[in-house]
N, C-alpha and C positions, 0 to 999 in steps of 0.2 A: 569394562565400562557397563554400568547397568542401564536399564531402560530410561530412567529419569535423566541421567547424564546424556544419553544419546539424543533424547528429545531436546534438552537444553542447548546442546551443541548444534543440532539441526536448526533450531530457531535463531540462534546467534548467526550462523553462516547465512541463512536465508535473509535475515534482516539486513546484514551487511551488504549482500548482493543487491537486494531490492532498493536499498538507499542509493547505490551506484546507478541502478537503472533509472531511478527518478531524477538523479542529478546529471544524467547524460544530456548531451547536446542533441536535440531532436533532428538537427540537420544531418546527423550521422545515421538516421534510419536506414536499414532496419537493425543496426547494431544494438540499440537498447532492447528491442524485442528478442533478438537472439540471446542476449544476456539473460533475459527473464526466463526464456525456455530452458537454458542451461541450468539456471537456478532451480527450476521446477523439476527437471528430469534427473538431475544429478544427486538429489537427496532421496534415499529410499523411502523414508516416511512420507514425504510429500508426493513423490511419484506414485506411490500406492494410492494416495488420496485422489490424485488426478485420474489414475486408471479406473478407480471405482466410479468417479463422476462420469467419465466418458462411457464406460461399459454398462453402467446400471442406471444412470440418471439423465442421460441426454434426451431431451424432448423428442418425441417421435417426429420424423420428417425433417429434422434439422440437418442442413447441408451447408457446411462452412464455405465450400466453393461457391455455391449459389448465393449465399449471404454476402460474400465479399464482392461478387459480381454485381449484385443489386445495389449495394452502397456505392460502388465505383461508378455505376451507370446513371444513378439518380443524383443530381447535383445537390439536393437538400437532404438526402437520406443519411441516417446514422444507424449504427448497429443496435439491435434490440427491437421491441422490448424483450428483455431476458426473462428466463424462467423464474417463477416465484420460489421454486425450490433452490436453495443456495447451491447444492451440488449440481443441479441441472444448469444453473447460470455459470458455475465454474467451468463446466464442460463446454458450454457454448463459447465462453470467452477464451478458453485455452485453445480450442480448435480454430477460432478466428485469428488469434495471434500466430498460431502455427501456419495457417494458410498465408498470412501476410509475409511471414518470414520465407516461406517456400517461394513466394512470388518476388522476393527481394524488393519489397515495396519501399519506395523513397518517401521522404517527408512531404514532397510536393505532389504526391499522387492524388488524383481525383477522389480516392477513397476517403480522404480527410475533409473534403470541401463542406460537407454538412455540419462540421464541427466549428465553422468559422465564428459563430456567435458574436457578431458585431463587426469588428474591423476586417475579419476575414483573412488576416495575414496568415501566411503558411505556418509560422511558428505557433500562432494561437490555435490553429486547427489541430496540429499534432499534439499540443498540450492538452486540449480538451478531450481528444481521443484518449490520451493516456489516462486522464483523470477518470473518465467514465467507463473505460474498458479495462485498462491495465491495472490501475490502482484498486478497482473493485475486485479483480481477481486476486491480487495480493492480499487484500483485506479478508477475502473468503478463506484463503490458505491460513492466514494468521489466526482467524477465528477457529479453524480446525485444530491448529496446534495448541491454542489456549484450551480448547475442550479436552484434548488429550492430557494436557497438564493437570486440569481439574480432576480427571479420572484417575490420575496417578497420585493425587494428593499434593500436588505442587501448588504453592501460593504464587502464581505467576511464573513467567519464564525469564530467566536471567542467565548470564554466563556462569558456568561452574568456576569457582574460585581457584581450584587447583588443576584444572585440566581444560582451559579455554582453547578454542580453535586457534591454530597457528596464525591464521590470517586476520584475526580480530584486530581492529584498530587500537593502538596503544593508548589513545586519548578517549576511549569509549565513555569514560566517566569523568573526563576533565572539564574544566570551565569553558574551554573553547567550544566543546561539543554542546554544552548547555546553551551557550549564547547563540549558536547556530540554530538549534531547535526552536528557541524562542523567537528568533527572527523569522524563521520559516512559518511558525505558527501565526505570528502577527501578519505576515504577508498574505497567508492563506485566509485569515479572518477578514482582511480588507477586500478580498474578492467575493465575499459572501453577499447574498441578496441584502438589500437595504434593511429589511425587517429583522435580520439576524446579525448584521454587521456590528452595530453599535454595542449590543450586549456582549458579543463575543470579544470585541476589542477591550471592553471594560474588564472582562474576566482575564484576558491575557495580561493586561496591565496589572491587575491584582496579583496574579500568579508571579509575574516578573518581580514585583516589589517584595513579595514574601520570600522568594528564592534569593533575593539580594541580601536578605538579613544574614547575620553571622550564623544564627541557628534557626533555620526556617521551622515553623510549627507544622508538624505532620498533619494535624487535623485541618488546618487551613488549606494546605496544599491539596489534601484529598478532596475536600469540599469543592474547591475550584475545579479540580480535574473532573469530578463528577458532573459539574455544570457544563464544562466544555464537551464531555462525552455525550451529554444529552442534547447538545445542539443538533438540530436536524439539518446538517450541512452536507456538503458533498463528500465523496469518498476520500479525496486528497486531504481535506481538513481533518477527517476522522483518523486517517493513517498517521498524520503528524502528531496528533494527540496521543495515539497509541505508542509512537516512538518515544515521545517525551515521558510518558508513564514508565516505559521500560527503562529509560535512562535513570529516572528518579529512583526506581526500585534497585537497579544495579549499583547506584551510588549510595544507597542506604538512606536516602532522604525520606522515603515513605516505606 
């Protein structure tokens, strides 16, 4: 297996695992966080990135134990602000998640109270924490893998056709997967701030209509994807757009 295949398989496995993390029931905390740590630590390419982030880019004075204590003790506190250096921010987020797992933090913990944002329901709190801390960490890792792909001359990351990971879902490029991604994208768009919501929903509708055609036009799909990727939305919305693009590439649509 060459370096390109190893990277492709790493990205495939990590993508599959992180989709399961985000699809988890947050009532099962800390299980989703444990699964994320396993996904980060079990892949040599990714664990090397995380080690570099922690060893060489962690902001001076950052203490994950003290940070979790602070957010737990202050009812309106949330984690951050994170470092402007992506690797520094990855280090902070990774250590926070590790500390929460070490404490066996449940979804009803006071550590999530500052993420209530409105109703304050426990599920909402855990969801917003995941969006702002966990999804952002996943996005940073995916950006690192994409940068590696570019350095190796790969046009994006997709599953190798003749040597895919054994645990890859068999319907990874099937219509049910596409429908699921489009539904997730629409749902995420409806949660955007009012100023972004209408435009994002119109773009999602345009993309859905084009993909419903017998032969979708690549140029149209690419233009709409670029518009969605330029939307200054949250990390969760951006991650779904990335997953959709990966699907469309793997399916040969773009």
